[in-house]
Wavefront OBJ file of the C-alpha trace (Angstrom):
o trace
v 4.426 20.500 -3.309
v 6.720 19.394 -0.515
v 10.011 19.833 -2.279
v 12.037 22.333 -4.220
v 12.695 21.937 -7.919
v 16.242 20.687 -7.355
v 15.527 18.445 -4.364
v 15.630 14.691 -4.980
v 12.275 12.947 -5.114
v 11.289 10.104 -2.833
v 9.359 7.609 -4.921
v 7.513 4.582 -3.500
v 7.021 1.530 -5.722
v 4.510 -1.121 -4.741
v 2.865 -4.171 -6.302
v -0.765 -4.271 -5.182
v -4.054 -5.990 -5.882
v -7.121 -3.959 -6.829
v -7.962 -3.638 -3.131
v -4.483 -2.559 -2.068
v -3.064 -5.862 -0.782
v 0.687 -5.966 -1.308
v 2.719 -8.740 -2.873
v 5.071 -10.694 -0.560
v 8.775 -10.144 -0.923
v 9.656 -13.664 -1.999
v 8.047 -16.892 -3.250
v 6.883 -19.011 -0.360
v 6.166 -16.058 1.913
v 2.752 -17.142 3.166
v 2.461 -15.392 6.507
v -0.949 -14.223 7.697
v -0.023 -10.664 6.728
v -0.263 -11.577 3.068
v -3.161 -12.956 1.098
v -2.062 -15.753 -1.228
v 1.701 -15.810 -1.249
v 3.624 -14.735 -4.348
v 1.062 -13.889 -7.054
v 3.067 -11.426 -9.156
v 5.035 -13.872 -11.327
v 2.279 -14.911 -13.798
v 1.782 -11.256 -14.771
v 5.388 -10.429 -15.637
v 5.885 -9.076 -19.146
v 8.600 -7.468 -21.233
v 6.676 -4.208 -21.593
v 5.892 -4.135 -17.869
v 9.571 -4.569 -17.034
v 10.471 -1.729 -19.403
v 7.838 0.545 -17.835
v 9.166 -0.111 -14.328
v 12.735 0.605 -15.426
v 11.619 3.884 -16.968
v 9.726 4.859 -13.810
v 12.774 4.107 -11.653
v 15.151 6.159 -13.750
v 18.825 5.472 -14.316
v 20.301 7.086 -11.203
v 18.821 6.541 -7.741
v 19.513 5.419 -4.193
v 17.370 2.931 -2.272
v 15.528 3.270 1.033
v 14.748 -0.210 2.357
v 13.325 -1.889 5.414
v 15.476 -4.618 6.885
v 13.266 -7.471 5.723
v 13.255 -6.307 2.107
v 16.991 -5.660 2.258
v 17.659 -9.209 3.493
v 15.420 -10.750 0.817
v 17.025 -8.740 -1.951
v 20.593 -9.219 -0.705
v 20.118 -12.952 -1.178
v 19.135 -12.503 -4.816
v 20.340 -9.401 -6.650
v 24.118 -9.680 -6.010
v 24.008 -13.140 -7.595
v 21.635 -12.252 -10.433
v 22.932 -12.081 -14.024
v 23.816 -8.623 -15.250
v 20.747 -6.718 -16.461
v 19.381 -3.191 -16.428
v 17.488 -3.920 -13.209
v 20.210 -5.900 -11.415
v 22.996 -3.485 -12.320
v 21.033 -0.427 -11.138
v 19.981 -2.022 -7.850
v 23.438 -3.371 -7.078
v 25.081 -0.014 -7.819
v 22.609 2.045 -5.776
v 23.457 3.062 -2.225
v 21.062 1.234 0.106
v 19.892 3.179 3.147
v 18.432 0.588 5.491
v 16.167 0.820 8.507
v 17.821 -1.729 10.760
v 18.875 -2.486 14.318
v 21.780 -4.573 12.981
v 23.899 -2.126 10.927
v 27.042 -4.253 11.227
v 25.453 -6.999 9.123
v 24.764 -4.948 5.986
v 26.855 -6.964 3.543
v 25.127 -6.035 0.264
v 26.653 -2.681 -0.460
v 27.116 0.080 -0.791
v 24.864 0.239 2.279
v 24.310 2.649 5.151
v 22.216 2.509 8.310
v 19.330 4.988 8.589
v 19.911 5.166 12.334
v 17.381 5.580 15.120
v 15.893 8.853 13.837
v 14.637 7.532 10.511
v 12.477 10.566 9.740
v 15.254 13.038 10.488
v 17.767 11.029 8.497
v 15.505 10.827 5.440
v 14.827 14.559 5.601
v 18.577 15.220 5.684
v 19.206 12.851 2.791
v 16.586 14.587 0.672
v 18.059 17.993 1.474
v 21.635 16.955 0.731
v 21.269 14.190 -1.868
v 21.765 14.394 -5.620
v 19.919 11.280 -6.795
v 16.266 10.360 -6.298
v 15.327 7.868 -3.573
v 13.288 4.776 -4.316
v 11.461 2.538 -1.862
v 10.487 -0.951 -3.010
v 8.295 -3.036 -0.712
v 9.390 -2.253 2.855
v 5.836 -1.774 4.131
v 6.813 -0.749 7.673
v 9.250 1.902 6.422
v 6.750 3.054 3.791
v 4.123 3.639 6.492
v 6.527 5.926 8.363
v 7.348 7.894 5.222
v 3.671 8.384 4.346
v 2.805 9.353 7.909
v 5.445 12.102 7.823
v 4.531 13.404 4.346
v 7.938 12.485 2.923
v 6.665 10.633 -0.160
v 6.745 12.716 -3.353
v 5.566 10.120 -5.859
v 3.878 6.733 -5.753
v 4.222 4.144 -8.518
v 1.518 1.506 -8.122
v 1.709 -1.678 -10.156
v -1.933 -2.738 -9.871
v -2.834 -6.347 -10.668
v -6.307 -7.530 -11.773
v -6.850 -9.408 -8.521
v -9.061 -8.894 -5.479
v -8.368 -10.518 -2.105
v -10.548 -8.801 0.472
v -7.938 -9.254 3.178
v -4.189 -9.119 3.512
v -1.446 -6.621 4.332
v -1.931 -3.246 2.634
v 0.733 -0.799 1.606
v -0.890 2.236 3.217
v -1.151 3.095 6.893
v -4.451 4.044 8.494
v -2.571 6.586 10.596
v -1.342 8.547 7.572
v -2.732 12.046 7.108
v -5.236 12.249 4.221
v -3.316 13.546 1.209
v -4.007 14.360 -2.407
v -2.013 12.886 -5.284
v -2.240 13.769 -8.975
v -2.022 11.112 -11.706
v 0.932 11.919 -13.965
v 1.135 8.737 -16.038
v -0.634 5.422 -16.563
v 0.498 2.419 -18.579
v -1.392 -0.820 -19.195
v 0.868 -3.816 -19.769
v 0.128 -6.712 -22.106
v -0.591 -8.946 -19.086
v -3.228 -6.599 -17.655
v -1.175 -4.801 -14.994
v -1.674 -1.053 -14.636
v 1.431 0.953 -13.779
v 0.167 4.251 -12.393
v 2.406 7.092 -11.228
v 1.027 9.692 -8.842
v 2.646 12.913 -7.623
v 1.902 14.337 -4.191
v -0.062 17.582 -4.237
v -0.338 18.057 -0.479
v -2.649 17.403 2.419
v -6.268 16.811 1.454
v -8.273 20.019 1.696
v -11.899 19.464 2.727
v -14.504 21.614 1.026
l 1 2 3 4 5 6 7 8 9 10 11 12 13 14 15 16 17 18 19 20 21 22 23 24 25 26 27 28 29 30 31 32 33 34 35 36 37 38 39 40 41 42 43 44 45 46 47 48 49 50 51 52 53 54 55 56 57 58 59 60 61 62 63 64 65 66 67 68 69 70 71 72 73 74 75 76 77 78 79 80 81 82 83 84 85 86 87 88 89 90 91 92 93 94 95 96 97 98 99 100 101 102 103 104 105 106 107 108 109 110 111 112 113 114 115 116 117 118 119 120 121 122 123 124 125 126 127 128 129 130 131 132 133 134 135 136 137 138 139 140 141 142 143 144 145 146 147 148 149 150 151 152 153 154 155 156 157 158 159 160 161 162 163 164 165 166 167 168 169 170 171 172 173 174 175 176 177 178 179 180 181 182 183 184 185 186 187 188 189 190 191 192 193 194 195 196 197 198 199 200 201 202
């Protein structure tokens, strides 16, 4: 494992198709990087929502790319009070950004220019777990540096063949162990994997 027993975990959450294509951050996001725009909504369910809340935990901070931060800052502060909204709004948001002065959805802090070093320091000094939602560019960096402790994949019964994927081809081959799997009433699989370490050949 890459962490001590008392060190906060860094957990990546991602909505993906069967072939690893990620869901856009907002309805109407139809750039060439994504396959078919926002396809998550028809599969939402009460039990799926409950499973995601349980996987997140009650106390966490957020690591976000700037694009995801901007999308979420336009929605969650105005959303009605709920378990999800209240937890996200209360969490400290650590943001990878070149515009730190414009972080209005708080509490928020800039990750700075040395993102890897900053995340390592946060994990060493932090008390709460860290969660990454979306933020594909930031997620690639974290995987490349072996900083991800757990991955929660919400896998939808869809296949696209092309589109932006959540993993980076430059990441070192690593082994993850399945620690839980839940099938929702709408057919989404919520699978949680824990990092074992670098893949050992032979």
